[in-house]
mmCIF file of the N, C-alpha and C atoms, coordinates in Angstrom:
data_MODEL
# 
_entry.id   MODEL 
# 
loop_
_atom_site.group_PDB 
_atom_site.id 
_atom_site.type_symbol 
_atom_site.label_atom_id 
_atom_site.label_alt_id 
_atom_site.label_comp_id 
_atom_site.label_asym_id 
_atom_site.label_entity_id 
_atom_site.label_seq_id 
_atom_site.pdbx_PDB_ins_code 
_atom_site.Cartn_x 
_atom_site.Cartn_y 
_atom_site.Cartn_z 
_atom_site.occupancy 
_atom_site.B_iso_or_equiv 
_atom_site.pdbx_formal_charge 
_atom_site.auth_seq_id 
_atom_site.auth_comp_id 
_atom_site.auth_asym_id 
_atom_site.auth_atom_id 
_atom_site.pdbx_PDB_model_num 
ATOM 1   N N  . MET A 1 1  ? 0.839   -1.179 0.000  1.00 0.00 ? 1  MET A N  1 
ATOM 2   C CA . MET A 1 1  ? 0.000   0.000  0.000  1.00 0.00 ? 1  MET A CA 1 
ATOM 3   C C  . MET A 1 1  ? 0.885   1.243  0.000  1.00 0.00 ? 1  MET A C  1 
ATOM 4   N N  . GLU A 1 2  ? 0.540   2.176  -0.819 1.00 0.00 ? 2  GLU A N  1 
ATOM 5   C CA . GLU A 1 2  ? 1.312   3.408  -0.942 1.00 0.00 ? 2  GLU A CA 1 
ATOM 6   C C  . GLU A 1 2  ? 0.979   4.358  0.212  1.00 0.00 ? 2  GLU A C  1 
ATOM 7   N N  . LYS A 1 3  ? 2.019   4.935  0.771  1.00 0.00 ? 3  LYS A N  1 
ATOM 8   C CA . LYS A 1 3  ? 1.844   5.884  1.867  1.00 0.00 ? 3  LYS A CA 1 
ATOM 9   C C  . LYS A 1 3  ? 1.657   7.279  1.268  1.00 0.00 ? 3  LYS A C  1 
ATOM 10  N N  . ALA A 1 4  ? 0.515   7.900  1.579  1.00 0.00 ? 4  ALA A N  1 
ATOM 11  C CA . ALA A 1 4  ? 0.211   9.218  1.015  1.00 0.00 ? 4  ALA A CA 1 
ATOM 12  C C  . ALA A 1 4  ? -0.246  10.145 2.131  1.00 0.00 ? 4  ALA A C  1 
ATOM 13  N N  . LEU A 1 5  ? 0.082   11.392 1.994  1.00 0.00 ? 5  LEU A N  1 
ATOM 14  C CA . LEU A 1 5  ? -0.329  12.402 2.965  1.00 0.00 ? 5  LEU A CA 1 
ATOM 15  C C  . LEU A 1 5  ? -1.754  12.834 2.650  1.00 0.00 ? 5  LEU A C  1 
ATOM 16  N N  . ARG A 1 6  ? -2.650  12.601 3.599  1.00 0.00 ? 6  ARG A N  1 
ATOM 17  C CA . ARG A 1 6  ? -4.069  12.944 3.454  1.00 0.00 ? 6  ARG A CA 1 
ATOM 18  C C  . ARG A 1 6  ? -4.572  13.563 4.747  1.00 0.00 ? 6  ARG A C  1 
ATOM 19  N N  . ARG A 1 7  ? -5.588  14.417 4.634  1.00 0.00 ? 7  ARG A N  1 
ATOM 20  C CA . ARG A 1 7  ? -6.231  14.962 5.826  1.00 0.00 ? 7  ARG A CA 1 
ATOM 21  C C  . ARG A 1 7  ? -7.118  13.895 6.442  1.00 0.00 ? 7  ARG A C  1 
ATOM 22  N N  . SER A 1 8  ? -7.157  13.831 7.754  1.00 0.00 ? 8  SER A N  1 
ATOM 23  C CA . SER A 1 8  ? -7.935  12.825 8.454  1.00 0.00 ? 8  SER A CA 1 
ATOM 24  C C  . SER A 1 8  ? -9.392  13.257 8.567  1.00 0.00 ? 8  SER A C  1 
ATOM 25  N N  . ARG A 1 9  ? -10.300 12.317 8.369  1.00 0.00 ? 9  ARG A N  1 
ATOM 26  C CA . ARG A 1 9  ? -11.726 12.577 8.573  1.00 0.00 ? 9  ARG A CA 1 
ATOM 27  C C  . ARG A 1 9  ? -12.147 12.247 10.003 1.00 0.00 ? 9  ARG A C  1 
ATOM 28  N N  . THR A 1 10 ? -11.384 11.431 10.693 1.00 0.00 ? 10 THR A N  1 
ATOM 29  C CA . THR A 1 10 ? -11.765 11.006 12.036 1.00 0.00 ? 10 THR A CA 1 
ATOM 30  C C  . THR A 1 10 ? -11.009 11.747 13.136 1.00 0.00 ? 10 THR A C  1 
ATOM 31  N N  . ASP A 1 11 ? -9.731  11.972 12.954 1.00 0.00 ? 11 ASP A N  1 
ATOM 32  C CA . ASP A 1 11 ? -8.896  12.639 13.962 1.00 0.00 ? 11 ASP A CA 1 
ATOM 33  C C  . ASP A 1 11 ? -8.709  14.094 13.558 1.00 0.00 ? 11 ASP A C  1 
ATOM 34  N N  . LYS A 1 12 ? -9.759  14.897 13.797 1.00 0.00 ? 12 LYS A N  1 
ATOM 35  C CA . LYS A 1 12 ? -9.667  16.290 13.382 1.00 0.00 ? 12 LYS A CA 1 
ATOM 36  C C  . LYS A 1 12 ? -10.332 17.204 14.393 1.00 0.00 ? 12 LYS A C  1 
ATOM 37  N N  . MET A 1 13 ? -9.839  18.432 14.437 1.00 0.00 ? 13 MET A N  1 
ATOM 38  C CA . MET A 1 13 ? -10.458 19.472 15.242 1.00 0.00 ? 13 MET A CA 1 
ATOM 39  C C  . MET A 1 13 ? -10.996 20.569 14.319 1.00 0.00 ? 13 MET A C  1 
ATOM 40  N N  . ILE A 1 14 ? -10.223 20.948 13.323 1.00 0.00 ? 14 ILE A N  1 
ATOM 41  C CA . ILE A 1 14 ? -10.668 21.967 12.370 1.00 0.00 ? 14 ILE A CA 1 
ATOM 42  C C  . ILE A 1 14 ? -10.740 21.362 10.969 1.00 0.00 ? 14 ILE A C  1 
ATOM 43  N N  . ALA A 1 15 ? -9.599  20.990 10.421 1.00 0.00 ? 15 ALA A N  1 
ATOM 44  C CA . ALA A 1 15 ? -9.577  20.507 9.033  1.00 0.00 ? 15 ALA A CA 1 
ATOM 45  C C  . ALA A 1 15 ? -8.945  19.128 8.882  1.00 0.00 ? 15 ALA A C  1 
ATOM 46  N N  . GLY A 1 16 ? -8.446  18.524 9.943  1.00 0.00 ? 16 GLY A N  1 
ATOM 47  C CA . GLY A 1 16 ? -7.839  17.207 9.854  1.00 0.00 ? 16 GLY A CA 1 
ATOM 48  C C  . GLY A 1 16 ? -6.384  17.203 9.443  1.00 0.00 ? 16 GLY A C  1 
ATOM 49  N N  . ILE A 1 17 ? -5.759  18.373 9.410  1.00 0.00 ? 17 ILE A N  1 
ATOM 50  C CA . ILE A 1 17 ? -4.354  18.471 8.991  1.00 0.00 ? 17 ILE A CA 1 
ATOM 51  C C  . ILE A 1 17 ? -3.448  17.736 9.976  1.00 0.00 ? 17 ILE A C  1 
ATOM 52  N N  . CYS A 1 18 ? -3.569  18.029 11.237 1.00 0.00 ? 18 CYS A N  1 
ATOM 53  C CA . CYS A 1 18 ? -2.689  17.422 12.243 1.00 0.00 ? 18 CYS A CA 1 
ATOM 54  C C  . CYS A 1 18 ? -2.930  15.921 12.368 1.00 0.00 ? 18 CYS A C  1 
ATOM 55  N N  . GLY A 1 19 ? -4.179  15.493 12.230 1.00 0.00 ? 19 GLY A N  1 
ATOM 56  C CA . GLY A 1 19 ? -4.466  14.062 12.250 1.00 0.00 ? 19 GLY A CA 1 
ATOM 57  C C  . GLY A 1 19 ? -3.830  13.343 11.082 1.00 0.00 ? 19 GLY A C  1 
ATOM 58  N N  . GLY A 1 20 ? -3.894  13.945 9.904  1.00 0.00 ? 20 GLY A N  1 
ATOM 59  C CA . GLY A 1 20 ? -3.264  13.353 8.724  1.00 0.00 ? 20 GLY A CA 1 
ATOM 60  C C  . GLY A 1 20 ? -1.754  13.340 8.809  1.00 0.00 ? 20 GLY A C  1 
ATOM 61  N N  . LEU A 1 21 ? -1.179  14.426 9.308  1.00 0.00 ? 21 LEU A N  1 
ATOM 62  C CA . LEU A 1 21 ? 0.275   14.471 9.487  1.00 0.00 ? 21 LEU A CA 1 
ATOM 63  C C  . LEU A 1 21 ? 0.726   13.458 10.534 1.00 0.00 ? 21 LEU A C  1 
ATOM 64  N N  . GLY A 1 22 ? -0.078  13.295 11.571 1.00 0.00 ? 22 GLY A N  1 
ATOM 65  C CA . GLY A 1 22 ? 0.241   12.313 12.605 1.00 0.00 ? 22 GLY A CA 1 
ATOM 66  C C  . GLY A 1 22 ? 0.268   10.907 12.061 1.00 0.00 ? 22 GLY A C  1 
ATOM 67  N N  . LYS A 1 23 ? -0.707  10.548 11.235 1.00 0.00 ? 23 LYS A N  1 
ATOM 68  C CA . LYS A 1 23 ? -0.722  9.219  10.612 1.00 0.00 ? 23 LYS A CA 1 
ATOM 69  C C  . LYS A 1 23 ? 0.469   9.042  9.681  1.00 0.00 ? 23 LYS A C  1 
ATOM 70  N N  . TYR A 1 24 ? 0.772   10.063 8.912  1.00 0.00 ? 24 TYR A N  1 
ATOM 71  C CA . TYR A 1 24 ? 1.847   9.976  7.924  1.00 0.00 ? 24 TYR A CA 1 
ATOM 72  C C  . TYR A 1 24 ? 3.215   9.794  8.583  1.00 0.00 ? 24 TYR A C  1 
ATOM 73  N N  . PHE A 1 25 ? 3.483   10.564 9.635  1.00 0.00 ? 25 PHE A N  1 
ATOM 74  C CA . PHE A 1 25 ? 4.784   10.510 10.293 1.00 0.00 ? 25 PHE A CA 1 
ATOM 75  C C  . PHE A 1 25 ? 4.823   9.586  11.500 1.00 0.00 ? 25 PHE A C  1 
ATOM 76  N N  . GLY A 1 26 ? 3.700   9.008  11.890 1.00 0.00 ? 26 GLY A N  1 
ATOM 77  C CA . GLY A 1 26 ? 3.661   8.103  13.036 1.00 0.00 ? 26 GLY A CA 1 
ATOM 78  C C  . GLY A 1 26 ? 3.777   8.829  14.360 1.00 0.00 ? 26 GLY A C  1 
ATOM 79  N N  . LEU A 1 27 ? 3.234   10.041 14.432 1.00 0.00 ? 27 LEU A N  1 
ATOM 80  C CA . LEU A 1 27 ? 3.281   10.847 15.652 1.00 0.00 ? 27 LEU A CA 1 
ATOM 81  C C  . LEU A 1 27 ? 1.874   11.067 16.190 1.00 0.00 ? 27 LEU A C  1 
ATOM 82  N N  . ASP A 1 28 ? 1.803   11.468 17.439 1.00 0.00 ? 28 ASP A N  1 
ATOM 83  C CA . ASP A 1 28 ? 0.523   11.817 18.038 1.00 0.00 ? 28 ASP A CA 1 
ATOM 84  C C  . ASP A 1 28 ? 0.065   13.166 17.486 1.00 0.00 ? 28 ASP A C  1 
ATOM 85  N N  . SER A 1 29 ? -1.198  13.261 17.098 1.00 0.00 ? 29 SER A N  1 
ATOM 86  C CA . SER A 1 29 ? -1.702  14.494 16.508 1.00 0.00 ? 29 SER A CA 1 
ATOM 87  C C  . SER A 1 29 ? -1.726  15.648 17.519 1.00 0.00 ? 29 SER A C  1 
ATOM 88  N N  . THR A 1 30 ? -1.811  15.345 18.806 1.00 0.00 ? 30 THR A N  1 
ATOM 89  C CA . THR A 1 30 ? -1.795  16.396 19.827 1.00 0.00 ? 30 THR A CA 1 
ATOM 90  C C  . THR A 1 30 ? -0.458  17.120 19.844 1.00 0.00 ? 30 THR A C  1 
ATOM 91  N N  . ILE A 1 31 ? 0.617   16.390 19.666 1.00 0.00 ? 31 ILE A N  1 
ATOM 92  C CA . ILE A 1 31 ? 1.943   17.004 19.620 1.00 0.00 ? 31 ILE A CA 1 
ATOM 93  C C  . ILE A 1 31 ? 2.038   17.951 18.419 1.00 0.00 ? 31 ILE A C  1 
ATOM 94  N N  . LEU A 1 32 ? 1.517   17.530 17.294 1.00 0.00 ? 32 LEU A N  1 
ATOM 95  C CA . LEU A 1 32 ? 1.550   18.375 16.103 1.00 0.00 ? 32 LEU A CA 1 
ATOM 96  C C  . LEU A 1 32 ? 0.680   19.615 16.276 1.00 0.00 ? 32 LEU A C  1 
ATOM 97  N N  . ARG A 1 33 ? -0.440  19.482 16.960 1.00 0.00 ? 33 ARG A N  1 
ATOM 98  C CA . ARG A 1 33 ? -1.276  20.656 17.230 1.00 0.00 ? 33 ARG A CA 1 
ATOM 99  C C  . ARG A 1 33 ? -0.523  21.663 18.093 1.00 0.00 ? 33 ARG A C  1 
ATOM 100 N N  . LEU A 1 34 ? 0.187   21.168 19.093 1.00 0.00 ? 34 LEU A N  1 
ATOM 101 C CA . LEU A 1 34 ? 0.994   22.055 19.940 1.00 0.00 ? 34 LEU A CA 1 
ATOM 102 C C  . LEU A 1 34 ? 2.097   22.742 19.142 1.00 0.00 ? 34 LEU A C  1 
ATOM 103 N N  . VAL A 1 35 ? 2.706   22.029 18.214 1.00 0.00 ? 35 VAL A N  1 
ATOM 104 C CA . VAL A 1 35 ? 3.748   22.620 17.368 1.00 0.00 ? 35 VAL A CA 1 
ATOM 105 C C  . VAL A 1 35 ? 3.166   23.755 16.537 1.00 0.00 ? 35 VAL A C  1 
ATOM 106 N N  . PHE A 1 36 ? 1.986   23.546 15.955 1.00 0.00 ? 36 PHE A N  1 
ATOM 107 C CA . PHE A 1 36 ? 1.355   24.608 15.159 1.00 0.00 ? 36 PHE A CA 1 
ATOM 108 C C  . PHE A 1 36 ? 1.008   25.819 16.015 1.00 0.00 ? 36 PHE A C  1 
ATOM 109 N N  . VAL A 1 37 ? 0.538   25.590 17.233 1.00 0.00 ? 37 VAL A N  1 
ATOM 110 C CA . VAL A 1 37 ? 0.216   26.714 18.122 1.00 0.00 ? 37 VAL A CA 1 
ATOM 111 C C  . VAL A 1 37 ? 1.478   27.472 18.509 1.00 0.00 ? 37 VAL A C  1 
ATOM 112 N N  . LEU A 1 38 ? 2.548   26.752 18.813 1.00 0.00 ? 38 LEU A N  1 
ATOM 113 C CA . LEU A 1 38 ? 3.812   27.412 19.152 1.00 0.00 ? 38 LEU A CA 1 
ATOM 114 C C  . LEU A 1 38 ? 4.366   28.195 17.967 1.00 0.00 ? 38 LEU A C  1 
ATOM 115 N N  . LEU A 1 39 ? 4.255   27.636 16.771 1.00 0.00 ? 39 LEU A N  1 
ATOM 116 C CA . LEU A 1 39 ? 4.690   28.371 15.579 1.00 0.00 ? 39 LEU A CA 1 
ATOM 117 C C  . LEU A 1 39 ? 3.846   29.626 15.367 1.00 0.00 ? 39 LEU A C  1 
ATOM 118 N N  . LEU A 1 40 ? 2.577   29.527 15.665 1.00 0.00 ? 40 LEU A N  1 
ATOM 119 C CA . LEU A 1 40 ? 1.702   30.693 15.531 1.00 0.00 ? 40 LEU A CA 1 
ATOM 120 C C  . LEU A 1 40 ? 2.076   31.780 16.518 1.00 0.00 ? 40 LEU A C  1 
ATOM 121 N N  . ILE A 1 41 ? 2.353   31.398 17.745 1.00 0.00 ? 41 ILE A N  1 
ATOM 122 C CA . ILE A 1 41 ? 2.662   32.379 18.789 1.00 0.00 ? 41 ILE A CA 1 
ATOM 123 C C  . ILE A 1 41 ? 4.044   32.997 18.597 1.00 0.00 ? 41 ILE A C  1 
ATOM 124 N N  . PHE A 1 42 ? 5.050   32.168 18.371 1.00 0.00 ? 42 PHE A N  1 
ATOM 125 C CA . PHE A 1 42 ? 6.421   32.665 18.364 1.00 0.00 ? 42 PHE A CA 1 
ATOM 126 C C  . PHE A 1 42 ? 6.939   33.110 16.998 1.00 0.00 ? 42 PHE A C  1 
ATOM 127 N N  . ALA A 1 43 ? 6.525   32.446 15.939 1.00 0.00 ? 43 ALA A N  1 
ATOM 128 C CA . ALA A 1 43 ? 7.061   32.791 14.627 1.00 0.00 ? 43 ALA A CA 1 
ATOM 129 C C  . ALA A 1 43 ? 6.010   33.410 13.709 1.00 0.00 ? 43 ALA A C  1 
ATOM 130 N N  . GLY A 1 44 ? 4.742   33.174 14.007 1.00 0.00 ? 44 GLY A N  1 
ATOM 131 C CA . GLY A 1 44 ? 3.683   33.710 13.174 1.00 0.00 ? 44 GLY A CA 1 
ATOM 132 C C  . GLY A 1 44 ? 3.442   32.941 11.892 1.00 0.00 ? 44 GLY A C  1 
ATOM 133 N N  . THR A 1 45 ? 4.142   31.832 11.709 1.00 0.00 ? 45 THR A N  1 
ATOM 134 C CA . THR A 1 45 ? 4.018   31.074 10.468 1.00 0.00 ? 45 THR A CA 1 
ATOM 135 C C  . THR A 1 45 ? 3.068   29.882 10.588 1.00 0.00 ? 45 THR A C  1 
ATOM 136 N N  . GLY A 1 46 ? 2.654   29.560 11.786 1.00 0.00 ? 46 GLY A N  1 
ATOM 137 C CA . GLY A 1 46 ? 1.792   28.396 11.984 1.00 0.00 ? 46 GLY A CA 1 
ATOM 138 C C  . GLY A 1 46 ? 0.474   28.506 11.263 1.00 0.00 ? 46 GLY A C  1 
ATOM 139 N N  . LEU A 1 47 ? -0.156  29.651 11.320 1.00 0.00 ? 47 LEU A N  1 
ATOM 140 C CA . LEU A 1 47 ? -1.446  29.844 10.665 1.00 0.00 ? 47 LEU A CA 1 
ATOM 141 C C  . LEU A 1 47 ? -1.310  29.779 9.148  1.00 0.00 ? 47 LEU A C  1 
ATOM 142 N N  . LEU A 1 48 ? -0.295  30.414 8.612  1.00 0.00 ? 48 LEU A N  1 
ATOM 143 C CA . LEU A 1 48 ? -0.074  30.387 7.165  1.00 0.00 ? 48 LEU A CA 1 
ATOM 144 C C  . LEU A 1 48 ? 0.185   28.962 6.681  1.00 0.00 ? 48 LEU A C  1 
ATOM 145 N N  . ALA A 1 49 ? 1.042   28.228 7.377  1.00 0.00 ? 49 ALA A N  1 
ATOM 146 C CA . ALA A 1 49 ? 1.343   26.846 6.994  1.00 0.00 ? 49 ALA A CA 1 
ATOM 147 C C  . ALA A 1 49 ? 0.086   25.980 7.058  1.00 0.00 ? 49 ALA A C  1 
ATOM 148 N N  . TYR A 1 50 ? -0.716  26.159 8.103  1.00 0.00 ? 50 TYR A N  1 
ATOM 149 C CA . TYR A 1 50 ? -1.942  25.375 8.269  1.00 0.00 ? 50 TYR A CA 1 
ATOM 150 C C  . TYR A 1 50 ? -2.927  25.678 7.133  1.00 0.00 ? 50 TYR A C  1 
ATOM 151 N N  . LEU A 1 51 ? -3.093  26.940 6.796  1.00 0.00 ? 51 LEU A N  1 
ATOM 152 C CA . LEU A 1 51 ? -4.016  27.312 5.730  1.00 0.00 ? 51 LEU A CA 1 
ATOM 153 C C  . LEU A 1 51 ? -3.578  26.778 4.366  1.00 0.00 ? 51 LEU A C  1 
ATOM 154 N N  . VAL A 1 52 ? -2.290  26.831 4.098  1.00 0.00 ? 52 VAL A N  1 
ATOM 155 C CA . VAL A 1 52 ? -1.780  26.299 2.828  1.00 0.00 ? 52 VAL A CA 1 
ATOM 156 C C  . VAL A 1 52 ? -2.017  24.793 2.753  1.00 0.00 ? 52 VAL A C  1 
ATOM 157 N N  . MET A 1 53 ? -1.727  24.084 3.842  1.00 0.00 ? 53 MET A N  1 
ATOM 158 C CA . MET A 1 53 ? -1.953  22.635 3.849  1.00 0.00 ? 53 MET A CA 1 
ATOM 159 C C  . MET A 1 53 ? -3.436  22.307 3.732  1.00 0.00 ? 53 MET A C  1 
ATOM 160 N N  . TRP A 1 54 ? -4.300  23.145 4.325  1.00 0.00 ? 54 TRP A N  1 
ATOM 161 C CA . TRP A 1 54 ? -5.741  22.939 4.237  1.00 0.00 ? 54 TRP A CA 1 
ATOM 162 C C  . TRP A 1 54 ? -6.200  22.994 2.782  1.00 0.00 ? 54 TRP A C  1 
ATOM 163 N N  . LEU A 1 55 ? -5.602  23.878 2.014  1.00 0.00 ? 55 LEU A N  1 
ATOM 164 C CA . LEU A 1 55 ? -5.978  24.027 0.603  1.00 0.00 ? 55 LEU A CA 1 
ATOM 165 C C  . LEU A 1 55 ? -5.360  22.949 -0.289 1.00 0.00 ? 55 LEU A C  1 
ATOM 166 N N  . VAL A 1 56 ? -4.170  22.463 0.057  1.00 0.00 ? 56 VAL A N  1 
ATOM 167 C CA . VAL A 1 56 ? -3.409  21.582 -0.835 1.00 0.00 ? 56 VAL A CA 1 
ATOM 168 C C  . VAL A 1 56 ? -3.649  20.094 -0.561 1.00 0.00 ? 56 VAL A C  1 
ATOM 169 N N  . ILE A 1 57 ? -3.753  19.691 0.693  1.00 0.00 ? 57 ILE A N  1 
ATOM 170 C CA . ILE A 1 57 ? -3.829  18.277 1.048  1.00 0.00 ? 57 ILE A CA 1 
ATOM 171 C C  . ILE A 1 57 ? -5.288  17.804 0.960  1.00 0.00 ? 57 ILE A C  1 
ATOM 172 N N  . PRO A 1 58 ? -5.552  16.747 0.184  1.00 0.00 ? 58 PRO A N  1 
ATOM 173 C CA . PRO A 1 58 ? -6.921  16.239 0.051  1.00 0.00 ? 58 PRO A CA 1 
ATOM 174 C C  . PRO A 1 58 ? -7.320  15.360 1.241  1.00 0.00 ? 58 PRO A C  1 
ATOM 175 N N  . TYR A 1 59 ? -8.642  15.139 1.406  1.00 0.00 ? 59 TYR A N  1 
ATOM 176 C CA . TYR A 1 59 ? -9.138  14.240 2.439  1.00 0.00 ? 59 TYR A CA 1 
ATOM 177 C C  . TYR A 1 59 ? -8.808  12.803 2.091  1.00 0.00 ? 59 TYR A C  1 
ATOM 178 N N  . GLU A 1 60 ? -8.712  11.955 3.137  1.00 0.00 ? 60 GLU A N  1 
ATOM 179 C CA . GLU A 1 60 ? -8.530  10.541 2.908  1.00 0.00 ? 60 GLU A CA 1 
ATOM 180 C C  . GLU A 1 60 ? -9.831  9.941  2.395  1.00 0.00 ? 60 GLU A C  1 
ATOM 181 N N  . ASN A 1 61 ? -9.734  8.797  1.764  1.00 0.00 ? 61 ASN A N  1 
ATOM 182 C CA . ASN A 1 61 ? -10.929 8.160  1.183  1.00 0.00 ? 61 ASN A CA 1 
ATOM 183 C C  . ASN A 1 61 ? -11.793 7.561  2.242  1.00 0.00 ? 61 ASN A C  1 
# 
């Protein structure tokens, strides 16, 4: 089976980005959510990265 980056339909809070990234990299989605929040607070890039991924990454089947 081919490993593909997809947004999660089950493990999601807003758009399923962190759930999909968690499945793809084998990480807990909560850790990834914290990383995005920290990037938003300290670097200001978390929101931009999340929005771009929301537009580019398709939902899983």
